[in-house]
N, CA, C and O atoms as a GROMACS GRO file, in nm:
protein
  536
    1MET      N    1   0.083  -0.119   0.000
    1MET     CA    2   0.000   0.000   0.000
    1MET      C    3   0.088   0.125   0.000
    1MET      O    4   0.188   0.132   0.071
    2GLN      N    5   0.050   0.221  -0.078
    2GLN     CA    6   0.121   0.348  -0.082
    2GLN      C    7   0.045   0.450   0.002
    2GLN      O    8  -0.077   0.462  -0.008
    3ILE      N    9   0.119   0.524   0.084
    3ILE     CA   10   0.056   0.626   0.169
    3ILE      C   11   0.052   0.757   0.091
    3ILE      O   12   0.156   0.815   0.059
    4LYS      N   13  -0.071   0.802   0.061
    4LYS     CA   14  -0.090   0.926  -0.012
    4LYS      C   15  -0.155   1.034   0.072
    4LYS      O   16  -0.120   1.152   0.061
    5ARG      N   17  -0.251   0.995   0.157
    5ARG     CA   18  -0.324   1.091   0.242
    5ARG      C   19  -0.299   1.058   0.388
    5ARG      O   20  -0.311   0.943   0.430
    6VAL      N   21  -0.263   1.161   0.463
    6VAL     CA   22  -0.232   1.143   0.604
    6VAL      C   23  -0.320   1.236   0.685
    6VAL      O   24  -0.336   1.354   0.652
    7GLY      N   25  -0.376   1.184   0.793
    7GLY     CA   26  -0.454   1.263   0.886
    7GLY      C   27  -0.386   1.266   1.021
    7GLY      O   28  -0.329   1.166   1.065
    8LEU      N   29  -0.391   1.380   1.087
    8LEU     CA   30  -0.333   1.398   1.220
    8LEU      C   31  -0.441   1.445   1.315
    8LEU      O   32  -0.514   1.539   1.284
    9VAL      N   33  -0.451   1.380   1.430
    9VAL     CA   34  -0.539   1.424   1.537
    9VAL      C   35  -0.450   1.468   1.652
    9VAL      O   36  -0.375   1.387   1.707
   10GLY      N   37  -0.457   1.596   1.688
   10GLY     CA   38  -0.376   1.648   1.798
   10GLY      C   39  -0.268   1.741   1.748
   10GLY      O   40  -0.157   1.697   1.716
   11ALA      N   41  -0.299   1.869   1.742
   11ALA     CA   42  -0.204   1.969   1.691
   11ALA      C   43  -0.132   2.038   1.807
   11ALA      O   44  -0.124   2.161   1.811
   12GLY      N   45  -0.081   1.958   1.899
   12GLY     CA   46  -0.004   2.011   2.012
   12GLY      C   47   0.145   2.001   1.982
   12GLY      O   48   0.188   2.013   1.868
   13ALA      N   49   0.224   1.979   2.086
   13ALA     CA   50   0.370   1.978   2.072
   13ALA      C   51   0.417   1.868   1.978
   13ALA      O   52   0.496   1.895   1.886
   14ILE      N   53   0.372   1.745   1.998
   14ILE     CA   54   0.414   1.635   1.909
   14ILE      C   55   0.347   1.649   1.774
   14ILE      O   56   0.412   1.628   1.671
   15GLY      N   57   0.220   1.683   1.771
   15GLY     CA   58   0.150   1.702   1.645
   15GLY      C   59   0.216   1.809   1.558
   15GLY      O   60   0.222   1.794   1.436
   16ALA      N   61   0.265   1.915   1.621
   16ALA     CA   62   0.331   2.023   1.547
   16ALA      C   63   0.455   1.973   1.474
   16ALA      O   64   0.489   2.021   1.366
   17TYR      N   65   0.522   1.878   1.533
   17TYR     CA   66   0.639   1.819   1.468
   17TYR      C   67   0.600   1.755   1.335
   17TYR      O   68   0.666   1.774   1.233
   18PHE      N   69   0.491   1.679   1.337
   18PHE     CA   70   0.442   1.616   1.214
   18PHE      C   71   0.390   1.721   1.116
   18PHE      O   72   0.415   1.711   0.996
   19ILE      N   73   0.319   1.820   1.167
   19ILE     CA   74   0.268   1.927   1.080
   19ILE      C   75   0.383   1.995   1.007
   19ILE      O   76   0.377   2.014   0.886
   20TYR      N   77   0.486   2.030   1.079
   20TYR     CA   78   0.598   2.105   1.022
   20TYR      C   79   0.660   2.031   0.903
   20TYR      O   80   0.688   2.092   0.800
   21TYR      N   81   0.680   1.902   0.917
   21TYR     CA   82   0.748   1.828   0.811
   21TYR      C   83   0.653   1.766   0.708
   21TYR      O   84   0.681   1.773   0.588
   22MET      N   85   0.545   1.709   0.751
   22MET     CA   86   0.458   1.636   0.658
   22MET      C   87   0.374   1.730   0.572
   22MET      O   88   0.344   1.698   0.458
   23GLN      N   89   0.336   1.844   0.626
   23GLN     CA   90   0.257   1.938   0.547
   23GLN      C   91   0.339   1.989   0.428
   23GLN      O   92   0.285   2.008   0.319
   24LYS      N   93   0.467   2.010   0.450
   24LYS     CA   94   0.554   2.053   0.340
   24LYS      C   95   0.563   1.945   0.232
   24LYS      O   96   0.566   1.976   0.113
   25ALA      N   97   0.568   1.820   0.274
   25ALA     CA   98   0.586   1.710   0.179
   25ALA      C   99   0.456   1.673   0.108
   25ALA      O  100   0.458   1.638  -0.010
   26LEU      N  101   0.342   1.680   0.178
   26LEU     CA  102   0.216   1.630   0.123
   26LEU      C  103   0.117   1.736   0.081
   26LEU      O  104   0.020   1.705   0.012
   27GLY      N  105   0.137   1.860   0.122
   27GLY     CA  106   0.044   1.967   0.086
   27GLY      C  107  -0.096   1.938   0.137
   27GLY      O  108  -0.114   1.906   0.254
   28ASP      N  109  -0.195   1.950   0.049
   28ASP     CA  110  -0.335   1.931   0.088
   28ASP      C  111  -0.370   1.786   0.118
   28ASP      O  112  -0.482   1.758   0.162
   29ASP      N  113  -0.279   1.693   0.095
   29ASP     CA  114  -0.303   1.554   0.132
   29ASP      C  115  -0.262   1.526   0.276
   29ASP      O  116  -0.270   1.412   0.322
   30PHE      N  117  -0.220   1.630   0.348
   30PHE     CA  118  -0.195   1.620   0.492
   30PHE      C  119  -0.305   1.699   0.562
   30PHE      O  120  -0.316   1.821   0.546
   31LEU      N  121  -0.387   1.629   0.640
   31LEU     CA  122  -0.504   1.688   0.702
   31LEU      C  123  -0.488   1.693   0.853
   31LEU      O  124  -0.449   1.594   0.915
   32VAL      N  125  -0.518   1.807   0.912
   32VAL     CA  126  -0.525   1.818   1.057
   32VAL      C  127  -0.673   1.805   1.091
   32VAL      O  128  -0.754   1.888   1.050
   33LEU      N  129  -0.707   1.702   1.167
   33LEU     CA  130  -0.846   1.669   1.196
   33LEU      C  131  -0.889   1.726   1.330
   33LEU      O  132  -0.819   1.709   1.431
   34ALA      N  133  -1.002   1.793   1.332
   34ALA     CA  134  -1.053   1.852   1.456
   34ALA      C  135  -1.202   1.877   1.441
   34ALA      O  136  -1.259   1.858   1.334
   35GLU      N  137  -1.263   1.920   1.550
   35GLU     CA  138  -1.406   1.951   1.552
   35GLU      C  139  -1.430   2.080   1.631
   35GLU      O  140  -1.346   2.122   1.710
   36GLY      N  141  -1.546   2.139   1.610
   36GLY     CA  142  -1.593   2.251   1.692
   36GLY      C  143  -1.502   2.372   1.693
   36GLY      O  144  -1.449   2.414   1.590
   37ASP      N  145  -1.486   2.429   1.813
   37ASP     CA  146  -1.404   2.550   1.829
   37ASP      C  147  -1.260   2.528   1.789
   37ASP      O  148  -1.197   2.617   1.731
   38ARG      N  149  -1.206   2.410   1.820
   38ARG     CA  150  -1.067   2.380   1.784
   38ARG      C  151  -1.050   2.384   1.632
   38ARG      O  152  -0.952   2.438   1.581
   39LEU      N  153  -1.144   2.326   1.560
   39LEU     CA  154  -1.139   2.328   1.414
   39LEU      C  155  -1.145   2.472   1.363
   39LEU      O  156  -1.066   2.509   1.276
   40ALA      N  157  -1.236   2.552   1.417
   40ALA     CA  158  -1.248   2.692   1.374
   40ALA      C  159  -1.118   2.768   1.398
   40ALA      O  160  -1.075   2.846   1.313
   41ARG      N  161  -1.055   2.747   1.515
   41ARG     CA  162  -0.928   2.816   1.545
   41ARG      C  163  -0.818   2.772   1.450
   41ARG      O  164  -0.742   2.855   1.400
   42LEU      N  165  -0.808   2.642   1.426
   42LEU     CA  166  -0.704   2.593   1.335
   42LEU      C  167  -0.724   2.646   1.194
   42LEU      O  168  -0.627   2.681   1.126
   43GLN      N  169  -0.848   2.653   1.149
   43GLN     CA  170  -0.875   2.702   1.014
   43GLN      C  171  -0.846   2.852   1.003
   43GLN      O  172  -0.797   2.898   0.900
   44SER      N  173  -0.876   2.928   1.107
   44SER     CA  174  -0.858   3.072   1.097
   44SER      C  175  -0.718   3.119   1.135
   44SER      O  176  -0.667   3.216   1.078
   45ARG      N  177  -0.654   3.051   1.230
   45ARG     CA  178  -0.524   3.099   1.280
   45ARG      C  179  -0.409   3.003   1.258
   45ARG      O  180  -0.293   3.044   1.267
   46GLY      N  181  -0.438   2.877   1.230
   46GLY     CA  182  -0.329   2.779   1.221
   46GLY      C  183  -0.269   2.758   1.358
   46GLY      O  184  -0.338   2.768   1.460
   47ILE      N  185  -0.138   2.728   1.362
   47ILE     CA  186  -0.068   2.713   1.489
   47ILE      C  187   0.066   2.785   1.480
   47ILE      O  188   0.112   2.819   1.372
   48VAL      N  189   0.126   2.806   1.594
   48VAL     CA  190   0.259   2.868   1.600
   48VAL      C  191   0.361   2.756   1.622
   48VAL      O  192   0.353   2.681   1.719
   49ILE      N  193   0.455   2.745   1.530
   49ILE     CA  194   0.562   2.646   1.540
   49ILE      C  195   0.694   2.721   1.544
   49ILE      O  196   0.730   2.790   1.449
   50ASN      N  197   0.766   2.707   1.655
   50ASN     CA  198   0.894   2.777   1.675
   50ASN      C  199   0.882   2.926   1.646
   50ASN      O  200   0.968   2.985   1.581
   51GLY      N  201   0.774   2.985   1.696
   51GLY     CA  202   0.754   3.129   1.684
   51GLY      C  203   0.698   3.176   1.550
   51GLY      O  204   0.680   3.296   1.530
   52VAL      N  205   0.671   3.084   1.460
   52VAL     CA  206   0.620   3.121   1.327
   52VAL      C  207   0.474   3.078   1.314
   52VAL      O  208   0.441   2.961   1.335
   53GLN      N  209   0.388   3.173   1.281
   53GLN     CA  210   0.248   3.141   1.257
   53GLN      C  211   0.240   3.052   1.133
   53GLN      O  212   0.287   3.091   1.026
   54THR      N  213   0.181   2.935   1.147
   54THR     CA  214   0.180   2.835   1.041
   54THR      C  215   0.036   2.796   1.007
   54THR      O  216  -0.034   2.740   1.091
   55PRO      N  217  -0.008   2.823   0.885
   55PRO     CA  218  -0.142   2.779   0.846
   55PRO      C  219  -0.145   2.627   0.832
   55PRO      O  220  -0.043   2.565   0.800
   56VAL      N  221  -0.261   2.567   0.858
   56VAL     CA  222  -0.276   2.423   0.844
   56VAL      C  223  -0.400   2.393   0.762
   56VAL      O  224  -0.492   2.474   0.754
   57HIS      N  225  -0.401   2.275   0.700
   57HIS     CA  226  -0.518   2.228   0.626
   57HIS      C  227  -0.605   2.150   0.724
   57HIS      O  228  -0.596   2.028   0.732
   58ALA      N  229  -0.688   2.222   0.799
   58ALA     CA  230  -0.771   2.162   0.903
   58ALA      C  231  -0.910   2.133   0.849
   58ALA      O  232  -0.971   2.217   0.783
   59VAL      N  233  -0.959   2.013   0.877
   59VAL     CA  234  -1.092   1.971   0.833
   59VAL      C  235  -1.158   1.890   0.945
   59VAL      O  236  -1.091   1.838   1.034
   60SER      N  237  -1.289   1.880   0.937
   60SER     CA  238  -1.362   1.796   1.032
   60SER      C  239  -1.344   1.650   0.993
   60SER      O  240  -1.311   1.618   0.878
   61PHE      N  241  -1.366   1.562   1.088
   61PHE     CA  242  -1.358   1.418   1.059
   61PHE      C  243  -1.457   1.380   0.950
   61PHE      O  244  -1.425   1.300   0.862
   62ALA      N  245  -1.577   1.435   0.957
   62ALA     CA  246  -1.682   1.400   0.861
   62ALA      C  247  -1.649   1.445   0.719
   62ALA      O  248  -1.690   1.381   0.623
   63ASP      N  249  -1.575   1.554   0.705
   63ASP     CA  250  -1.543   1.610   0.573
   63ASP      C  251  -1.411   1.559   0.517
   63ASP      O  252  -1.379   1.589   0.402
   64ALA      N  253  -1.335   1.485   0.595
   64ALA     CA  254  -1.199   1.446   0.554
   64ALA      C  255  -1.196   1.334   0.452
   64ALA      O  256  -1.105   1.329   0.369
   65GLY      N  257  -1.291   1.245   0.456
   65GLY     CA  258  -1.279   1.124   0.376
   65GLY      C  259  -1.182   1.029   0.444
   65GLY      O  260  -1.139   1.055   0.556
   66THR      N  261  -1.145   0.921   0.378
   66THR     CA  262  -1.053   0.826   0.440
   66THR      C  263  -0.908   0.869   0.418
   66THR      O  264  -0.876   0.937   0.321
   67VAL      N  265  -0.823   0.827   0.509
   67VAL     CA  266  -0.680   0.853   0.500
   67VAL      C  267  -0.606   0.720   0.496
   67VAL      O  268  -0.657   0.618   0.542
   68ASP      N  269  -0.486   0.722   0.441
   68ASP     CA  270  -0.403   0.602   0.436
   68ASP      C  271  -0.329   0.581   0.567
   68ASP      O  272  -0.308   0.468   0.611
   69LEU      N  273  -0.289   0.693   0.630
   69LEU     CA  274  -0.218   0.690   0.757
   69LEU      C  275  -0.286   0.789   0.850
   69LEU      O  276  -0.308   0.904   0.814
   70LEU      N  277  -0.318   0.744   0.971
   70LEU     CA  278  -0.375   0.829   1.074
   70LEU      C  279  -0.277   0.836   1.189
   70LEU      O  280  -0.240   0.733   1.246
   71ILE      N  281  -0.234   0.956   1.224
   71ILE     CA  282  -0.144   0.977   1.337
   71ILE      C  283  -0.226   1.038   1.450
   71ILE      O  284  -0.287   1.143   1.434
   72ILE      N  285  -0.226   0.971   1.564
   72ILE     CA  286  -0.298   1.022   1.680
   72ILE      C  287  -0.195   1.073   1.780
   72ILE      O  288  -0.113   0.997   1.831
   73ALA      N  289  -0.200   1.204   1.806
   73ALA     CA  290  -0.101   1.271   1.891
   73ALA      C  291  -0.168   1.358   1.997
   73ALA      O  292  -0.119   1.466   2.030
   74THR      N  293  -0.281   1.312   2.048
   74THR     CA  294  -0.355   1.388   2.148
   74THR      C  295  -0.294   1.368   2.286
   74THR      O  296  -0.201   1.289   2.304
   75LYS      N  297  -0.345   1.440   2.383
   75LYS     CA  298  -0.316   1.411   2.522
   75LYS      C  299  -0.391   1.284   2.559
   75LYS      O  300  -0.491   1.250   2.496
   76TYR      N  301  -0.343   1.213   2.659
   76TYR     CA  302  -0.402   1.086   2.697
   76TYR      C  303  -0.551   1.099   2.731
   76TYR      O  304  -0.630   1.013   2.696
   77GLY      N  305  -0.588   1.206   2.799
   77GLY     CA  306  -0.726   1.225   2.840
   77GLY      C  307  -0.823   1.240   2.723
   77GLY      O  308  -0.943   1.219   2.740
   78ALA      N  309  -0.773   1.277   2.608
   78ALA     CA  310  -0.857   1.295   2.489
   78ALA      C  311  -0.850   1.177   2.394
   78ALA      O  312  -0.912   1.180   2.288
   79LEU      N  313  -0.775   1.074   2.430
   79LEU     CA  314  -0.747   0.964   2.339
   79LEU      C  315  -0.873   0.888   2.296
   79LEU      O  316  -0.892   0.865   2.177
   80LYS      N  317  -0.956   0.849   2.389
   80LYS     CA  318  -1.074   0.769   2.353
   80LYS      C  319  -1.167   0.845   2.260
   80LYS      O  320  -1.217   0.790   2.162
   81GLN      N  321  -1.190   0.972   2.291
   81GLN     CA  322  -1.277   1.052   2.205
   81GLN      C  323  -1.214   1.068   2.066
   81GLN      O  324  -1.284   1.057   1.965
   82ALA      N  325  -1.084   1.093   2.062
   82ALA     CA  326  -1.016   1.108   1.933
   82ALA      C  327  -1.025   0.979   1.851
   82ALA      O  328  -1.049   0.984   1.730
   83ALA      N  329  -1.007   0.866   1.915
   83ALA     CA  330  -1.015   0.739   1.843
   83ALA      C  331  -1.157   0.715   1.793
   83ALA      O  332  -1.176   0.668   1.680
   84GLN      N  333  -1.256   0.748   1.874
   84GLN     CA  334  -1.395   0.730   1.829
   84GLN      C  335  -1.427   0.821   1.710
   84GLN      O  336  -1.491   0.777   1.615
   85GLN      N  337  -1.382   0.946   1.715
   85GLN     CA  338  -1.404   1.038   1.604
   85GLN      C  339  -1.330   0.991   1.479
   85GLN      O  340  -1.375   1.013   1.367
   86SER      N  341  -1.217   0.926   1.499
   86SER     CA  342  -1.132   0.883   1.388
   86SER      C  343  -1.191   0.768   1.308
   86SER      O  344  -1.143   0.738   1.199
   87ARG      N  345  -1.293   0.704   1.360
   87ARG     CA  346  -1.360   0.598   1.282
   87ARG      C  347  -1.402   0.650   1.145
   87ARG      O  348  -1.402   0.576   1.047
   88ALA      N  349  -1.439   0.777   1.140
   88ALA     CA  350  -1.488   0.837   1.015
   88ALA      C  351  -1.382   0.844   0.906
   88ALA      O  352  -1.416   0.850   0.788
   89VAL      N  353  -1.254   0.841   0.942
   89VAL     CA  354  -1.148   0.855   0.843
   89VAL      C  355  -1.072   0.725   0.818
   89VAL      O  356  -0.981   0.721   0.735
   90CYS      N  357  -1.108   0.620   0.889
   90CYS     CA  358  -1.039   0.492   0.875
   90CYS      C  359  -1.108   0.404   0.771
   90CYS      O  360  -1.225   0.368   0.785
   91GLY      N  361  -1.034   0.372   0.668
   91GLY     CA  362  -1.082   0.278   0.568
   91GLY      C  363  -1.028   0.139   0.598
   91GLY      O  364  -0.964   0.118   0.701
   92GLU      N  365  -1.054   0.048   0.510
   92GLU     CA  366  -1.012  -0.091   0.529
   92GLU      C  367  -0.861  -0.105   0.550
   92GLU      O  368  -0.816  -0.188   0.628
   93HIS      N  369  -0.782  -0.022   0.479
   93HIS     CA  370  -0.637  -0.036   0.482
   93HIS      C  371  -0.566   0.078   0.556
   93HIS      O  372  -0.444   0.091   0.545
   94THR      N  373  -0.639   0.160   0.629
   94THR     CA  374  -0.577   0.270   0.703
   94THR      C  375  -0.484   0.216   0.810
   94THR      O  376  -0.520   0.126   0.886
   95VAL      N  377  -0.364   0.272   0.816
   95VAL     CA  378  -0.267   0.240   0.920
   95VAL      C  379  -0.278   0.347   1.027
   95VAL      O  380  -0.283   0.466   0.995
   96VAL      N  381  -0.281   0.306   1.154
   96VAL     CA  382  -0.294   0.400   1.265
   96VAL      C  383  -0.167   0.397   1.348
   96VAL      O  384  -0.120   0.292   1.391
   97LEU      N  385  -0.113   0.515   1.370
   97LEU     CA  386   0.008   0.534   1.448
   97LEU      C  387  -0.026   0.619   1.569
   97LEU      O  388  -0.059   0.737   1.554
   98SER      N  389  -0.019   0.562   1.689
   98SER     CA  390  -0.044   0.636   1.811
   98SER      C  391   0.090   0.676   1.870
   98SER      O  392   0.173   0.591   1.902
   99VAL      N  393   0.113   0.806   1.885
   99VAL     CA  394   0.244   0.854   1.929
   99VAL      C  395   0.239   0.915   2.069
   99VAL      O  396   0.320   1.002   2.103
  100LEU      N  397   0.145   0.870   2.150
  100LEU     CA  398   0.132   0.918   2.287
  100LEU      C  399   0.236   0.851   2.378
  100LEU      O  400   0.282   0.741   2.351
  101ASN      N  401   0.270   0.921   2.486
  101ASN     CA  402   0.350   0.858   2.591
  101ASN      C  403   0.262   0.754   2.660
  101ASN      O  404   0.140   0.767   2.662
  102GLY      N  405   0.323   0.654   2.714
  102GLY     CA  406   0.249   0.552   2.787
  102GLY      C  407   0.251   0.420   2.715
  102GLY      O  408   0.305   0.407   2.605
  103ILE      N  409   0.192   0.322   2.779
  103ILE     CA  410   0.203   0.186   2.725
  103ILE      C  411   0.072   0.130   2.672
  103ILE      O  412   0.073   0.022   2.613
  104ASP      N  413  -0.040   0.200   2.691
  104ASP     CA  414  -0.165   0.139   2.648
  104ASP      C  415  -0.241   0.217   2.542
  104ASP      O  416  -0.355   0.182   2.510
  105SER      N  417  -0.183   0.322   2.488
  105SER     CA  418  -0.257   0.400   2.388
  105SER      C  419  -0.286   0.319   2.263
  105SER      O  420  -0.393   0.334   2.203
  106GLU      N  421  -0.194   0.233   2.224
  106GLU     CA  422  -0.217   0.150   2.105
  106GLU      C  423  -0.328   0.049   2.130
  106GLU      O  424  -0.407   0.019   2.040
  107ALA      N  425  -0.335  -0.004   2.251
  107ALA     CA  426  -0.442  -0.098   2.285
  107ALA      C  427  -0.578  -0.028   2.285
  107ALA      O  428  -0.677  -0.084   2.238
  108ILE      N  429  -0.582   0.093   2.339
  108ILE     CA  430  -0.707   0.170   2.340
  108ILE      C  431  -0.753   0.198   2.198
  108ILE      O  432  -0.869   0.177   2.163
  109CYS      N  433  -0.662   0.247   2.115
  109CYS     CA  434  -0.696   0.276   1.975
  109CYS      C  435  -0.736   0.147   1.902
  109CYS      O  436  -0.830   0.147   1.824
  110GLY      N  437  -0.664   0.039   1.929
  110GLY     CA  438  -0.695  -0.089   1.865
  110GLY      C  439  -0.832  -0.140   1.904
  110GLY      O  440  -0.903  -0.196   1.820
  111ASP      N  441  -0.871  -0.121   2.030
  111ASP     CA  442  -1.005  -0.163   2.073
  111ASP      C  443  -1.114  -0.086   1.998
  111ASP      O  444  -1.219  -0.143   1.967
  112ILE      N  445  -1.089   0.041   1.970
  112ILE     CA  446  -1.190   0.126   1.906
  112ILE      C  447  -1.184   0.117   1.754
  112ILE      O  448  -1.288   0.112   1.688
  113LEU      N  449  -1.065   0.117   1.698
  113LEU     CA  450  -1.048   0.123   1.552
  113LEU      C  451  -1.018  -0.013   1.488
  113LEU      O  452  -1.030  -0.028   1.367
  114GLY      N  453  -0.980  -0.110   1.570
  114GLY     CA  454  -0.944  -0.242   1.519
  114GLY      C  455  -0.795  -0.264   1.528
  114GLY      O  456  -0.716  -0.184   1.479
  115GLU      N  457  -0.757  -0.373   1.592
  115GLU     CA  458  -0.614  -0.405   1.612
  115GLU      C  459  -0.538  -0.414   1.480
  115GLU      O  460  -0.419  -0.382   1.474
  116GLY      N  461  -0.605  -0.459   1.375
  116GLY     CA  462  -0.539  -0.475   1.246
  116GLY      C  463  -0.491  -0.345   1.184
  116GLY      O  464  -0.409  -0.346   1.093
  117HIS      N  465  -0.540  -0.233   1.233
  117HIS     CA  466  -0.498  -0.102   1.181
  117HIS      C  467  -0.372  -0.050   1.251
  117HIS      O  468  -0.305   0.039   1.198
  118MET      N  469  -0.339  -0.105   1.366
  118MET     CA  470  -0.236  -0.046   1.451
  118MET      C  471  -0.094  -0.081   1.404
  118MET      O  472  -0.066  -0.194   1.366
  119LEU      N  473  -0.008   0.020   1.409
  119LEU     CA  474   0.134   0.001   1.383
  119LEU      C  475   0.207   0.040   1.512
  119LEU      O  476   0.219   0.158   1.543
  120PRO      N  477   0.256  -0.059   1.588
  120PRO     CA  478   0.327  -0.026   1.712
  120PRO      C  479   0.445   0.064   1.683
  120PRO      O  480   0.514   0.048   1.582
  121SER      N  481   0.468   0.160   1.772
  121SER     CA  482   0.573   0.258   1.745
  121SER      C  483   0.623   0.321   1.874
  121SER      O  484   0.564   0.304   1.981
  122PHE      N  485   0.732   0.392   1.862
  122PHE     CA  486   0.779   0.482   1.966
  122PHE      C  487   0.847   0.598   1.898
  122PHE      O  488   0.890   0.587   1.783
  123MET      N  489   0.857   0.710   1.969
  123MET     CA  490   0.917   0.829   1.910
  123MET      C  491   1.043   0.866   1.985
  123MET      O  492   1.049   0.855   2.108
  124LEU      N  493   1.141   0.910   1.912
  124LEU     CA  494   1.263   0.965   1.968
  124LEU      C  495   1.292   1.091   1.891
  124LEU      O  496   1.325   1.086   1.772
  125LEU      N  497   1.281   1.204   1.956
  125LEU     CA  498   1.300   1.333   1.889
  125LEU      C  499   1.411   1.411   1.956
  125LEU      O  500   1.426   1.408   2.078
  126MET      N  501   1.488   1.478   1.877
  126MET     CA  502   1.584   1.575   1.927
  126MET      C  503   1.522   1.711   1.898
  126MET      O  504   1.502   1.747   1.782
  127ALA      N  505   1.493   1.785   2.001
  127ALA     CA  506   1.424   1.911   1.980
  127ALA      C  507   1.479   2.016   2.077
  127ALA      O  508   1.520   1.986   2.189
  128SER      N  509   1.477   2.138   2.030
  128SER     CA  510   1.510   2.250   2.118
  128SER      C  511   1.421   2.366   2.080
  128SER      O  512   1.375   2.376   1.966
  129ARG      N  513   1.398   2.452   2.176
  129ARG     CA  514   1.310   2.565   2.151
  129ARG      C  515   1.355   2.678   2.240
  129ARG      O  516   1.386   2.659   2.357
  130LEU      N  517   1.359   2.795   2.184
  130LEU     CA  518   1.389   2.914   2.261
  130LEU      C  519   1.256   2.970   2.309
  130LEU      O  520   1.176   3.020   2.229
  131ALA      N  521   1.233   2.963   2.436
  131ALA     CA  522   1.104   3.007   2.492
  131ALA      C  523   1.112   3.152   2.536
  131ALA      O  524   1.213   3.196   2.592
  132THR      N  525   1.007   3.226   2.510
  132THR     CA  526   0.996   3.363   2.557
  132THR      C  527   0.861   3.380   2.623
  132THR      O  528   0.762   3.322   2.578
  133LEU      N  529   0.856   3.457   2.726
  133LEU     CA  530   0.729   3.487   2.792
  133LEU      C  531   0.667   3.607   2.725
  133LEU      O  532   0.735   3.705   2.695
  134GLN      N  533   0.538   3.599   2.702
  134GLN     CA  534   0.468   3.711   2.638
  134GLN      C  535   0.361   3.764   2.727
  134GLN      O  536   0.291   3.858   2.691
   0.00000   0.00000   0.00000
């Protein structure tokens, strides 16, 4: 299977890492998935990555269609809801990558989305950021 469309749930610190690199590579085939006020904010303001305002291609789960790869990068407390919403974008061959800290996020996603979709993973990032108080 070739990965052409990628969806991301969770535009926080880890999600921003994927946005920064994958959006450049995939353009409109990289979707940031959200709902409600969060979706409206992402569509109107994007996110700030390393001090740079960055527009994103944000869409609702219902409007996204299916994706080949789904990256779930939410906080743990939002994981179950994110996985349930993600059913709308998972097709028969969608691969799901859960990049949360902890040991059971893949099991939770697998219970909701199907174990056959899960790709076990771990992340190792080298990152630095110059923080300023505003």
